[in-house]
N, C-alpha and C positions, 0 to 999 in steps of 0.2 A: 545961664541955665534956661532963661526964657527962650533964647534962640534955639536951644537944643529941643525944647518942648515943641516949638513951632515947626522945626525941621521934622521931628518925629510925626507930628500931626499931618504934615504935607505928604510924607512918605506913606503914611497909613491910608490917606485918601487916594493916592496914586495906585497903591496895591489893591484897594477895594474896587477902584474903577476898572483895573485890569481884570479882576475876577468877574465883575459884572459883564464886561465885554466877552470874556471867555465863556461865561455861562450862557450868554445870549447866542454865541456862535454854536454852542453845543445843544441848545434847546431846539427840538423839532419845530418846524414852522406851524404845525397844527392843522395842516390841510391834508386832504385825503383824495385818493382815487377810489371811486365806487364802481365796482364791476357787477353787471347784471347778467345772470345766466338765463337761458330761454329754452323753450321747445321750438324747433325750426320747421314745424309742419305747415304753418300758415303765415308766412310773411317774414319771420325772423331769419337771420343768417348766422347767428352765433352768439358771441359774447360782446356786450356793449359797455363803453366806459364813460365816466363822468368825473369831472373835478369838483370836489366838494369842500367848502369852507364852513366848519361847524360854528365858528364864531359869528358868522353873519347869515348862514343858511344859503349862501350863494352856490348855485350848481351850474356848471358849464358842461354842455353836451360835447363829448369828444368823438362820438360816432361809433362805428363798428370797430372793436378792438381786434377781433380775430374771427374768421369764419370757422365754424365747428358744427358738427351734427348733434343736435339735441344736448347741448351742454347744460344739463338741468341742475347740477349742483357744483359749487366752486369752493375751493379753499386756498389759503395763501400761506407760504412758508414763513417762519418766524422773522426772517430778515426782510421780508417784503420784496424779494427779488423774483420769485417764481409763483405762478398760479397753476393749480391743478383742477381738472374738471372731469366728471364722469360724462360719458356719452351714452345717454339712456336709450340703447337700441338692443335688439335681439339678435342681430347679425353683425359681424365684423370680419371683413376680408373672407367672406364666404363661410365663416364658422359661427356656430350657435353661441355667441357671446357678445356682450357690449364691449366698450373700450374705456380707457383712461388716457387723458391727454395732459402733457406738461408744456407750459409756456414760460418764456422769459418776459419780464415786465419792463417796458420802457417808461420810466417814471416821468419823463418829460412830455411825451405824447399820449401816454396811456395805451399805446399799441402793444399787442401781444405777439411774440414770435414763437411758433410751434417748435418745440425741442424734439419731442418724440411722442409716440402713441403706442400703447400696449393693450392686449386683450384684458378684460376685467375678470376673466375666468368664470363668468356667469352672465345670464341674460338680465336685461333691465336694470343696470346699476343705477341706483337712485340717490346715493349719498357717498361723500368722500370727506376724509379728514386726515390731517397730519398728526402723528404722535408729537408729544411736546418737545422732543429733541429735534424734530424736523427731518429725521432720517428715514422715516417710513410713512407711506400713505396707507390708510385702511379704507376699504370699499365695501359697501353693502349692496349685493346683487339681489334686488327685490324679487324679480320674476322667478328666478331659479332657486332662490332660498339659500344663498351662500355668502360668506364673508372671506375676503382675500386681503393679504398684506403685500405691499411692494416696496422694495428698497429704493431710496432716492440717492442719486449720485451727487457729488459735490458741484457738478455743473448743472444740477437741476433736473437732469434726465431721469426717467423712471427706469429702474433696473429689474432684476429678476423678482419673482414672487417668492416670499419667504414663509408664507403661511396660507393655508386654505382650510376652511371649515364648511361643511355642508350641513345645514339644518334639516331636520326631519319632523314630520307630524302634521297635525291639522287641528282645527277647532270647530266651533259650533255653527258659524256662518258659512253655509255651503257655497255661496257666491264669492266671498272674499277670503275665506280661510280654508280652502281645500288643500293647501300646502303651506310650507313656510314662506314668509316674506319679511326678511330683515329690512328694517327701514332706516336705521341710523346706528352709527358707532360713535360713542363718546369716550374719550380718555379720562381717567380719574385725574384729579389735580396733581398727584405725585407720579403719574405716568406708569403706575404699576398694573393697572387693570384697563382692559378695553371692554366697555359695556355696550351690549347690543340689544336694541329693542326689536322684537319680531312680531309684526302684526298678525301673521298667519297662524302662529301657534300660541299667542297670548303669553309670551314669556319675555322677561328681561334676563339676558345671559351675561354673567360677569366673568370674562376670561382673564386669567393672569397673563400679563403681557411682558415679554422679555425685550426690553428696548435695546439690548446689545445685538440681538440676533433677529428681531422682528418676528418672533414666534408667539403662538397662543397656546396656553395650557388648558386643562380641563375646566369647564365653566362651573361656577355656582349659579344655580337657576332659581329665579324668583317668578312664581306663577301669578299672572294677572287673572282677573275675573274672566270666566268663559265668555267669549264674544266681545271682549273689551277692544281688541284691535290696537295693541300698543304701538305707538307711532314714533314720536320724538321725545327727547329728554333734555333737561338743562340742570346743571349744577349752579348753586349760588356761589358767590365769591369766597365764602368761608369754607366751602368744600364739605360742610357737615350735612347738607340736605340735597337730595336729588328729586326733581319733579318730572313726572311722566304724563304725557297726554295720550288719551285713548281715543282713537279716531272713530270707532264704531259705537261707542256708548256716551260720547260727549262728556267726558270726565277728565279730571286731573288728579293724579295720586301723588301725595307727598310721602317721601321716605327719608328716614335718617340714614346716614351713610357711615359705616364703620371702615375707616381708611386702612386700618391694620389688616383686617380680614377680607376686605372687599365685599362686605355684606350689607344688605338693605333691610330695614324694618319699616313696615307700613305705618303711617301716622294718620292719614286723613284722605278722604275722597270728596271732591267738590265738582259741581256741574260747571261746564264752560258756557252755558247759555242763560239768557234771561228766562225767568219763570214763565212769562207769557208768550214765549216763542212757539209758533206752530209751523211745522214743516220739516223738511229733511236737512240735516246738517252734518258736516264732517269736519271736526277741528283738525288743524294741521300743525302749525308751528308753535313753539313755546320758547320763551327767553326770559332771563332774569336780568334786571338792570345792574350796572357795575357796583352799586352800593348794597345790593341785595335787599332793597326796600320793597320792590314791586316785581311781580311776575306778569308777563303778557302772553296771551294765547289768541290765535286767530281761529275764527269760525267761518267755514265755507258753507254757505246756505243762509245763515244769519248775516254773513258778510260784515263781520265786525271784529274788533280786537277787544277781548275781555281783559280787564286789569284787576289784579289782586294784590292786596297788601300782604307782606310777609312778616310773620312773627319771628324775630331773630333768634329767640331762645327756643321756641317750640317747633319752628319750621312749618307751621300751619298757615293756611291762606284764608283771607277774607275778601270777598268781592268788593271792588270799589266802583267800577263803572264799565260800560260797554260803549265803544265808539265805532261808528260806521267807517269802513275803509274806503268809502266813496268809489267803490268798484265792485266787480263780481269775482268771487272765488279767490280769496286771499290765501293762495297756496303757501306763501312764505312772507315773512317780514323780518327786518333786521334793525336792531338798535345800533346806532353808530357808536364808535368806541368811546365817545364822551358821555353817552347815555342821554343826550339832550334832544335827539331826533330819532324818529322811527320811520323807516321806509317800508311801506306795505305794497307787496307785489301782487296785484290783482290779475290772476292768470286769464280770466275770461273777458275782461274789459280792456286788456292790452294797455295797462298803465301801472306805474308805480307812484303812489301818492305819499307825500312827505308830511309828517306830523311833528309838531313841537311837543316835547315831553316836559310836563311840570314835575320836577324832581322831588317836590315836597308832597304833592298829592297823587302823583302817578297819572294824572289826567292827560289826555291827548287832544291837541288842537290842530286842525288842518292848517298847514302853511300854504303859501301861494304856489309852491312847486308841484307840478304833476309831470312825470316823465313818461313819454309815450313810447312804449316798447311792446312789441308783439309777444304774447304769451310769456310774461316774465315768471321765473321760477325760483330765483335765488339772488340775493344781494350780499356782497362782501366788500370790505374796505382795506385799503393799503395806505399806511402813513407815508406822506411825502417828507423826506428829510431835507 
């Protein structure tokens, strides 16, 4: 009987050991590729790659990943095999439109191989995202005021356009709002709605999205304050709240989100700036940490990142701190997938400054890493398996 118990114990240990080995083999290494999009007018040649270890903060420069014209915004497919970029121009192959580029990712070298490029169906495309199935890309054409959807083939190439919507109207700022300027498209957590923020007409438009056919239905419209300049948006991980940053009035608006109807209800408006700030400022990016404890927003002019604590039940914000981005005009920043690091892309000082994130307080502390990139505009991450 004792021997049987011993034999059972040994077999149990062997089985447990094999499960541990199997789990280790299947667990991702936890390292990432970081890709940086840029404007290519003064020194940059396209998209740049880095290898990043969030456990140590180590960053290795992999150089130019691909030459591309003004790849100002990037997005990655769910499997991490393909990268898509908008080329923020007003002409493409002699036509009045920007373009969208598809690349294959080499996870070993970080290099990108161009698969194909298609017209964006509008001028000045400034944002791109994939729907949550990874079968369609959605593009905001800022200059011409339109939104377009494109099919993605299994080989990663961009296919035909499945939807196109032209916005109309204007708002009170004659310089910035003489016409529509959609700035971002965000998919709802359940992939049923495509939410578009339009700076030119002060609206958030919530389009029913058909993920089978890549089409957009008639939108439910939420009007912002006149002259707000609605720019970027971010959902919290719970999907119950949406936060919208207003570029022209230096504010963030909190909304509760009805996922069944695709409707927003305004909860609160807060300032993005310190009370004693004097000068011109245009807030830009907004993101929520993975645990939905803190919201981060960048200020161009004050050149800082504002940190807000989030009330999980009410969805409202309370300012925690302001941290200098140690550069000029932070057009964009990105929290890494672990939520432990923040990469601030300072467009006018040609650098990306890396910060440690205190997950308990939300505070940011500059790390030793500063990436020198001409006119950085976007940072995105790919998990290395």
